[in-house]
N, CA, C and O of each residue as an XYZ file, in Angstrom:
612
protein
N      37.962      6.279    -19.475
C      38.253      6.994    -20.434
C      39.339      6.132    -20.532
O      39.465      5.179    -19.763
N      40.179      6.401    -21.463
C      40.901      5.867    -22.044
C      42.309      7.107    -22.421
O      42.353      8.308    -22.691
N      43.477      5.820    -22.218
C      44.354      7.127    -21.978
C      45.153      7.286    -23.521
O      45.764      6.266    -23.842
N      45.217      8.356    -24.443
C      46.077      7.492    -25.263
C      47.056      7.343    -25.563
O      47.016      8.192    -26.453
N      48.491      6.796    -25.650
C      49.581      6.248    -25.990
C      50.258      7.284    -26.719
O      49.720      8.272    -27.220
N      52.099      6.835    -26.755
C      52.623      7.826    -26.675
C      53.007      8.001    -28.711
O      53.609      7.282    -29.508
N      52.430      9.045    -28.805
C      53.085      9.093    -30.372
C      53.400      7.842    -31.345
O      53.632      6.802    -30.728
N      53.439      7.774    -32.417
C      54.030      6.506    -33.393
C      55.178      6.979    -33.387
O      55.374      8.036    -32.788
N      56.496      6.147    -34.223
C      57.804      6.214    -34.122
C      57.736      7.167    -34.869
O      56.837      6.913    -35.670
N      58.354      8.544    -35.168
C      58.900      9.234    -36.533
C      59.235      8.595    -37.978
O      60.433      8.390    -38.174
N      58.068      8.144    -39.337
C      58.997      7.798    -40.146
C      60.618      7.933    -40.233
O      61.243      8.447    -39.306
N      61.274      7.429    -41.430
C      63.093      7.855    -41.353
C      62.874      7.002    -42.979
O      61.996      6.272    -43.438
N      64.106      7.521    -43.468
C      64.462      7.751    -45.187
C      64.990      9.597    -44.951
O      64.861     10.556    -44.190
N      65.702      9.113    -46.358
C      65.879     10.654    -47.499
C      64.799     11.659    -47.022
O      63.604     11.380    -47.119
N      65.335     13.103    -46.385
C      65.286     14.321    -46.646
C      64.642     14.874    -48.114
O      65.157     14.934    -49.230
N      63.476     15.200    -47.696
C      62.580     15.512    -48.668
C      62.012     16.777    -48.123
O      61.685     17.223    -47.023
N      62.044     17.311    -49.848
C      61.580     18.800    -50.200
C      60.760     19.082    -50.487
O      60.983     18.769    -51.657
N      59.237     19.696    -50.547
C      58.319     20.430    -51.142
C      57.918     21.811    -51.155
O      57.451     22.311    -50.132
N      58.056     22.487    -52.232
C      57.399     23.778    -51.831
C      56.577     24.399    -52.995
O      56.791     24.616    -54.188
N      55.443     24.611    -52.047
C      53.550     24.772    -52.779
C      53.176     26.455    -52.363
O      53.498     27.329    -51.557
N      52.354     26.231    -53.414
C      50.907     27.908    -53.798
C      50.001     26.875    -53.366
O      49.967     25.784    -53.935
N      49.521     27.065    -52.728
C      48.079     26.877    -52.690
C      47.198     28.591    -53.258
O      47.744     29.666    -53.505
N      45.683     28.220    -53.305
C      45.354     28.935    -53.012
C      43.563     28.912    -53.004
O      42.756     28.399    -53.779
N      43.378     29.834    -51.572
C      41.964     29.168    -50.958
C      40.697     29.426    -51.678
O      40.652     30.049    -52.739
N      39.917     29.050    -51.216
C      38.509     29.359    -51.895
C      37.991     30.629    -50.942
O      37.224     31.453    -51.439
N      38.335     30.734    -49.865
C      37.556     32.030    -49.156
C      38.916     32.017    -48.691
O      39.809     31.209    -48.943
N      38.926     33.053    -47.965
C      40.179     33.417    -46.677
C      40.288     33.973    -45.857
O      39.865     35.120    -45.708
N      41.215     32.970    -44.660
C      40.698     31.988    -43.407
C      41.171     33.553    -42.977
O      41.922     34.459    -43.339
N      39.911     33.110    -41.660
C      40.175     34.166    -40.520
C      41.303     34.257    -39.001
O      41.774     33.146    -38.755
N      41.491     34.707    -38.601
C      42.659     34.310    -37.952
C      42.581     33.281    -36.701
O      43.444     32.643    -36.098
N      41.010     33.408    -36.555
C      41.439     31.594    -36.043
C      40.887     30.498    -36.598
O      40.655     29.402    -36.086
N      40.624     31.049    -38.126
C      40.962     29.930    -39.003
C      42.538     29.176    -39.994
O      42.651     28.407    -40.949
N      43.796     30.148    -38.836
C      44.680     29.855    -38.875
C      44.624     29.081    -38.419
O      44.658     27.918    -38.818
N      44.466     29.719    -36.918
C      45.010     29.285    -35.729
C      44.915     27.919    -35.398
O      45.577     27.295    -34.569
N      43.976     27.512    -36.172
C      43.374     25.954    -35.879
C      43.677     25.648    -36.490
O      43.212     24.514    -36.598
N      44.880     26.027    -37.873
C      45.062     25.319    -39.123
C      46.846     25.036    -38.486
O      47.430     24.057    -38.950
N      47.583     25.912    -37.470
C      48.029     25.578    -37.122
C      48.814     24.537    -36.275
O      49.633     23.625    -36.389
N      47.942     25.338    -35.190
C      47.633     23.685    -33.917
C      47.066     22.447    -34.497
O      46.999     21.566    -33.640
N      46.739     22.167    -35.383
C      46.658     20.553    -35.963
C      47.825     20.170    -37.028
O      48.190     19.002    -37.160
N      48.458     21.387    -37.878
C      49.184     20.924    -38.379
C      51.522     20.846    -37.508
O      52.654     20.482    -37.830
N      51.051     21.241    -36.821
C      52.627     21.046    -35.613
C      51.827     19.939    -34.930
O      52.513     18.927    -35.071
N      50.625     19.604    -34.206
C      50.768     18.369    -33.777
C      51.379     17.407    -34.782
O      52.461     16.853    -34.588
N      50.645     17.239    -35.843
C      50.649     15.633    -36.964
C      52.561     16.355    -37.383
O      53.495     15.565    -37.240
N      52.831     17.698    -37.819
C      54.059     16.977    -37.787
C      54.704     17.094    -36.515
O      53.768     17.707    -36.001
N      55.059     17.057    -36.121
C      55.966     16.044    -35.042
C      55.989     14.419    -34.726
O      56.837     13.623    -34.323
N      54.052     14.334    -35.283
C      54.326     13.032    -35.376
C      54.762     12.000    -36.175
O      55.030     10.829    -35.903
N      54.806     12.932    -37.722
C      55.352     12.661    -39.068
C      56.682     12.723    -39.236
O      57.132     11.909    -40.042
N      57.526     13.525    -38.659
C      58.645     14.473    -38.313
C      58.985     15.139    -39.241
O      60.050     15.033    -39.849
N      57.972     16.020    -39.484
C      58.607     17.774    -40.923
C      58.320     19.378    -39.622
O      57.803     20.040    -38.721
N      59.523     18.929    -41.011
C      59.516     21.059    -40.635
C      59.343     21.756    -41.194
O      59.138     21.070    -42.195
N      59.147     23.195    -41.679
C      58.507     23.703    -42.476
C      58.253     25.720    -42.103
O      58.472     26.321    -41.052
N      57.824     26.166    -43.211
C      57.211     27.544    -43.308
C      56.263     27.579    -43.962
O      56.097     27.046    -45.059
N      55.192     28.515    -43.072
C      54.411     28.463    -43.776
C      53.937     30.381    -43.787
O      53.591     31.037    -42.804
N      54.089     30.893    -45.293
C      53.272     32.074    -45.244
C      52.202     32.314    -45.871
O      51.961     31.924    -47.014
N      51.278     33.158    -44.977
C      50.202     33.861    -45.047
C      48.979     35.045    -45.986
O      48.147     35.627    -45.290
N      48.983     35.259    -47.286
C      48.324     36.392    -46.806
C      47.663     36.603    -48.109
O      47.985     36.508    -49.294
N      46.074     37.095    -47.082
C      44.942     37.446    -48.445
C      44.343     36.016    -49.002
O      43.608     36.138    -49.983
N      44.531     34.811    -48.562
C      44.168     33.992    -49.394
C      44.821     32.773    -49.835
O      44.592     31.580    -50.033
N      45.685     33.585    -49.889
C      47.295     32.993    -50.716
C      48.562     31.826    -49.524
O      49.079     31.858    -48.408
N      48.524     31.331    -50.215
C      49.448     30.393    -48.911
C      50.680     29.504    -49.713
O      50.642     28.536    -50.473
N      51.994     30.487    -49.045
C      53.678     29.683    -49.647
C      53.641     28.949    -48.521
O      53.485     29.382    -47.379
N      53.835     27.468    -48.969
C      54.934     27.293    -47.661
C      55.224     26.175    -47.993
O      54.471     25.392    -48.571
N      57.206     25.826    -47.416
C      57.554     25.081    -47.363
C      57.583     23.508    -46.949
O      56.641     23.458    -46.159
N      58.246     21.896    -47.046
C      57.512     20.744    -46.598
C      58.744     20.820    -46.076
O      59.353     21.844    -46.386
N      59.786     19.410    -44.783
C      60.597     18.944    -45.544
C      61.211     17.927    -44.610
O      61.841     18.218    -43.593
N      60.961     16.669    -45.063
C      60.877     15.323    -43.763
C      61.218     14.265    -44.702
O      61.402     14.313    -45.918
N      61.247     13.656    -44.182
C      61.211     11.732    -44.598
C      60.314     11.839    -46.305
O      59.873     12.979    -46.449
N      60.178     11.440    -46.831
C      59.362     11.601    -48.659
C      58.741     11.108    -48.219
O      57.930     11.941    -48.625
N      57.774     10.011    -47.317
C      56.860      9.115    -47.731
C      55.379     10.194    -46.794
O      54.397     10.648    -47.383
N      55.710     10.369    -45.073
C      55.262     11.351    -45.315
C      54.406     12.967    -45.379
O      53.256     13.300    -45.090
N      55.879     13.895    -46.026
C      55.498     14.946    -46.795
C      54.866     14.688    -47.979
O      53.761     15.226    -48.051
N      55.139     14.156    -48.769
C      54.180     13.945    -49.919
C      52.906     13.431    -49.579
O      51.893     14.102    -49.776
N      52.870     12.254    -49.066
C      51.061     12.576    -48.083
C      50.355     13.095    -47.817
O      49.170     12.850    -48.047
N      51.158     14.803    -46.727
C      50.530     15.499    -46.607
C      50.415     16.326    -47.900
O      49.269     16.646    -48.215
N      51.441     16.731    -48.714
C      50.880     17.337    -50.092
C      49.650     16.382    -50.397
O      48.540     16.891    -50.550
N      49.776     15.364    -50.466
C      48.162     15.097    -51.122
C      46.859     15.336    -50.741
O      45.836     15.407    -51.422
N      47.189     15.540    -48.601
C      46.233     16.329    -48.203
C      45.817     17.445    -48.350
O      44.605     17.659    -48.375
N      46.329     17.992    -48.424
C      46.474     19.652    -49.339
C      45.662     20.061    -50.089
O      44.797     20.934    -50.151
N      46.328     18.823    -50.998
C      45.956     19.427    -52.585
C      44.421     18.998    -52.658
O      43.644     19.506    -53.466
N      43.992     17.834    -51.568
C      42.620     17.162    -51.934
C      41.925     18.649    -50.433
O      40.722     18.608    -50.690
N      42.003     19.243    -49.771
C      41.130     20.175    -48.488
C      40.246     20.637    -49.593
O      40.350     20.726    -50.817
N      39.522     20.843    -48.880
C      38.549     21.097    -49.493
C      37.917     22.864    -49.335
O      36.984     23.435    -49.900
N      38.646     23.203    -48.587
C      39.005     25.344    -48.494
C      40.118     25.231    -49.802
O      40.602     26.351    -49.960
N      40.677     24.259    -50.779
C      41.453     25.219    -50.994
C      41.402     24.370    -52.992
O      41.298     23.230    -53.445
N      41.538     25.688    -53.538
C      40.787     25.394    -54.582
C      42.062     25.086    -56.282
O      41.941     24.661    -57.432
N      43.391     25.755    -55.195
C      44.472     24.389    -56.110
C      45.139     24.991    -55.324
O      44.846     25.955    -54.617
N      47.087     23.809    -55.545
C      47.407     23.911    -54.832
C      48.898     22.823    -56.125
O      48.912     21.681    -56.584
N      50.117     24.321    -56.241
C      50.695     23.992    -57.452
C      51.842     23.670    -56.982
O      52.361     24.778    -56.847
N      52.840     22.670    -56.530
C      54.016     23.046    -56.333
C      55.175     23.759    -57.747
O      55.002     23.937    -58.953
N      56.428     24.019    -56.726
C      56.780     25.114    -57.318
C      58.239     24.168    -57.655
O      58.757     23.831    -58.719
N      58.572     23.952    -56.368
C      59.683     23.086    -56.762
C      59.766     21.766    -55.150
O      59.274     21.895    -54.030
N      60.696     20.475    -55.814
C      60.815     19.476    -54.765
C      61.937     18.848    -55.858
O      62.165     18.613    -57.045
N      62.710     18.730    -53.780
C      63.477     17.943    -54.358
C      64.278     17.208    -53.053
O      63.690     17.310    -51.977
N      65.283     16.639    -53.053
C      65.701     15.509    -51.755
C      67.114     16.705    -51.431
O      67.751     17.389    -52.232
N      67.270     16.537    -49.441
C      68.660     16.998    -49.818
C      69.172     16.499    -48.161
O      68.392     15.679    -47.677
N      70.136     16.809    -47.422
C      70.575     16.231    -46.733
C      70.017     16.985    -45.169
O      69.549     16.413    -44.185
N      70.301     18.625    -45.418
C      69.767     19.232    -44.115
C      68.266     20.269    -44.154
O      67.814     21.114    -44.927
N      67.779     19.561    -42.678
C      66.675     20.135    -42.811
C      67.035     22.657    -42.997
O      68.002     23.181    -42.444
N      66.348     23.205    -43.546
C      66.505     24.876    -43.811
C      65.421     25.208    -42.709
O      65.313     26.407    -42.453
N      64.480     24.209    -41.915
C      63.867     24.874    -40.827
C      63.890     23.877    -39.741
O      62.898     23.333    -39.256
N      64.979     23.713    -39.447
C      64.307     21.962    -38.563
C      64.297     23.110    -36.788
O      64.333     22.253    -35.904
N      64.272     24.247    -36.234
C      64.214     24.924    -35.152
C      62.080     23.913    -34.792
O      61.585     23.319    -33.834
N      61.485     24.365    -36.477
C      59.763     24.855    -36.460
C      60.057     23.079    -37.119
O      60.988     22.490    -37.668
N      57.951     22.573    -36.436
C      57.191     22.230    -36.881
C      56.328     22.362    -37.691
O      55.687     21.534    -38.339
N      56.291     24.565    -37.616
C      55.427     24.637    -38.753
C      55.662     26.888    -38.317
O      54.887     27.596    -37.674
N      56.707     27.205    -38.859
C      56.930     28.294    -38.626
C      55.996     28.935    -39.419
O      55.345     28.350    -40.285
N      55.921     29.859    -39.216
C      54.051     30.553    -39.886
C      54.561     31.964    -40.477
O      55.787     32.066    -40.529
N      54.202     32.494    -40.695
C      54.110     35.203    -41.069
C      53.151     34.813    -42.158
O      53.361     34.303    -43.258
N      51.475     35.379    -41.255
C      50.898     36.385    -41.899
C      50.697     37.500    -41.693
O      50.361     38.099    -40.671
N      51.017     37.983    -43.228
C      51.699     38.751    -44.379
C      50.154     40.066    -44.666
O      50.010     41.019    -45.431
N      49.291     39.444    -43.620
C      48.284     40.513    -43.800
C      48.316     41.431    -42.649
O      47.938     42.569    -42.928
N      48.729     41.198    -41.216
C      48.921     41.617    -40.617
C      50.188     43.374    -41.020
O      51.022     43.495    -41.918
N      49.885     44.138    -40.199
C      49.779     45.268    -40.727
C      51.436     46.426    -40.489
O      51.356     47.254    -39.582
N      52.183     46.400    -40.951
C      53.263     46.754    -40.561
C      54.308     45.863    -40.604
O      55.165     46.113    -39.756
N      54.577     44.726    -41.432
C      54.637     43.211    -42.038
C      56.245     44.214    -43.342
O      57.439     43.939    -43.466
N      55.352     45.349    -44.017
C      56.683     45.383    -45.114
C      56.703     46.924    -44.019
O      56.664     47.808    -44.875
N      56.725     47.327    -43.248
C      58.330     47.983    -42.526
C      59.072     47.771    -42.546
O      60.009     48.550    -42.722
N      59.197     46.086    -42.310
C      61.105     45.799    -41.763
C      61.653     46.025    -43.143
O      61.171     45.956    -44.273
N      62.346     46.197    -42.851
C      63.733     46.039    -43.540
C      63.686     45.329    -44.199
O      63.458     44.350    -43.487
N      63.747     44.862    -45.550
C      64.361     43.703    -46.490
C      63.444     43.406    -46.455
O      63.337     42.450    -45.686
N      62.251     43.782    -47.042
C      61.376     43.215    -47.182
C      60.204     43.214    -48.050
O      59.465     44.145    -48.372
N      60.180     41.742    -48.425
C      59.649     41.289    -50.320
C      58.479     41.678    -50.404
O      57.594     41.235    -49.672
N      58.211     42.906    -51.654
C      56.630     43.309    -52.002
C      56.630     41.431    -52.599
O      55.463     41.123    -52.843
N      57.354     40.541    -52.791
C      57.414     39.088    -53.605
C      55.130     39.021    -53.946
O      54.372     38.973    -54.914
N      54.979     39.084    -51.791
C      53.526     38.775    -51.755
C      52.607     40.289    -52.047
O      51.408     40.064    -51.886
N      52.768     41.127    -52.266
C      51.652     42.061    -52.503
C      51.474     42.639    -54.386
O      50.809     43.495    -54.969
N      52.357     41.729    -54.731
C      51.938     41.059    -55.948
C      50.463     41.528    -56.348
O      49.885     41.567    -55.261
N      49.699     41.842    -57.176
C      47.894     41.720    -57.504
C      48.868     40.097    -58.055
O      50.065     39.938    -58.294
N      47.771     39.192    -58.086
C      47.323     38.041    -58.783
C      46.312     37.574    -59.155
O      45.672     36.767    -58.481
N      45.789     38.195    -60.878
C      44.492     38.389    -61.331
C      44.282     36.393    -61.435
O      43.335     36.240    -62.207
N      44.732     35.131    -61.021
C      44.857     33.430    -61.214
C      45.958     33.216    -60.762
O      46.891     33.996    -60.954
N      46.132     31.468    -59.663
C      47.323     30.800    -59.541
C      48.333     30.966    -61.030
O      49.548     30.816    -61.158
N      47.679     31.193    -61.659
C      48.546     31.372    -63.126
C      48.889     31.991    -63.492
O      49.340     32.005    -64.637
N      48.860     33.133    -62.464
C      49.841     34.493    -62.284
C      51.059     34.672    -61.621
O      51.707     35.712    -61.509
N      51.408     33.090    -61.014
C      52.746     33.524    -59.972
C      53.659     33.031    -61.042
O      53.702     32.680    -62.221
N      54.480     33.231    -59.786
C      56.706     33.396    -60.693
C      56.434     31.655    -60.509
O      55.884     30.908    -59.700
N      57.259     31.539    -61.917
C      57.449     29.835    -61.602
C      58.767     29.835    -61.580
O      59.246     28.724    -61.802
N      59.482     30.634    -61.402
C      61.313     30.389    -60.497
C      60.680     30.833    -58.995
O      60.004     31.753    -58.535
N      61.383     29.494    -58.485
C      61.260     28.637    -57.165
C      62.391     30.134    -56.767
O      62.017     30.743    -55.765
N      63.220     30.508    -57.218
C      64.225     31.226    -56.413
C      62.938     32.405    -55.502
O      62.693     32.333    -54.298
N      62.408     33.234    -56.318
C      61.408     34.291    -56.028
C      60.848     33.370    -54.374
O      61.164     33.825    -53.275
N      60.160     32.307    -54.502
C      59.667     32.037    -53.160
C      60.747     31.496    -52.592
O      60.484     31.597    -51.394
N      61.721     31.021    -52.674
C      62.878     30.838    -51.474
C      63.178     31.648    -50.906
O      63.299     31.607    -49.681
N      63.423     32.776    -51.713
C      64.308     33.991    -50.843
C      63.217     35.078    -50.136
O      63.759     36.073    -49.654
N      61.698     35.001    -50.013
C      60.923     35.362    -49.415
C      61.022     34.555    -48.266
O      60.995     35.007    -47.121
N      61.170     33.020    -48.642
C      60.589     32.354    -47.072
C      62.096     32.471    -46.240
O      62.141     32.486    -45.010
N      63.164     32.543    -47.000
C      64.426     33.326    -46.400
C      64.410     34.003    -46.082
O      64.791     33.540    -45.008
N      64.274     35.358    -45.806
C      63.110     36.637    -45.218
C      62.539     36.801    -44.161
O      62.838     37.590    -43.264
N      61.889     36.240    -44.196
C      61.254     35.554    -42.899
C      61.450     34.813    -41.462
O      61.088     34.958    -40.295
N      62.611     33.520    -42.621
C      62.849     32.669    -41.698
C      64.033     33.608    -41.151
O      64.985     32.829    -41.195
N      64.156     33.910    -41.030
C      65.780     34.961    -40.993
C      65.427     35.781    -39.446
O      66.277     35.995    -38.582
N      63.319     36.333    -39.317
C      63.033     37.828    -38.621
C      63.112     36.801    -37.830
O      63.945     37.011    -36.948
N      62.320     35.179    -37.708
C      62.626     34.653    -36.092
C      63.599     33.995    -35.362
O      63.439     33.798    -34.158
């Protein structure tokens, strides 16, 4: 039996941030989400990526931040994931400080009952979606929604 070696040294470089919306081909079960989060957090630790993901009824909103190459590589893997029917980048930029520095991947399942009763709840994820193109294009909608949930942790 071989013992795995230490994790690779995280890549270095300027901080890069990507905000995207992805639509699942089929809604994820709680077990699917748990598996996704476990793998994501392990890989994000290795690649020095932090972020936050919101999920509701097959729709993901996610912000990723870290060194540019690993963030772009991860986004490429997400776009090519067979479980995803569409992935649209809403915002992409470089920054100096992490917004989600405490989390390899913070997560909130907005399908959970009672979430809408939280003070300041954003109804952004509840609006009916006829297609991925029906999503707002203004990044401010997404960042304010993520910020609301970031403050809830």
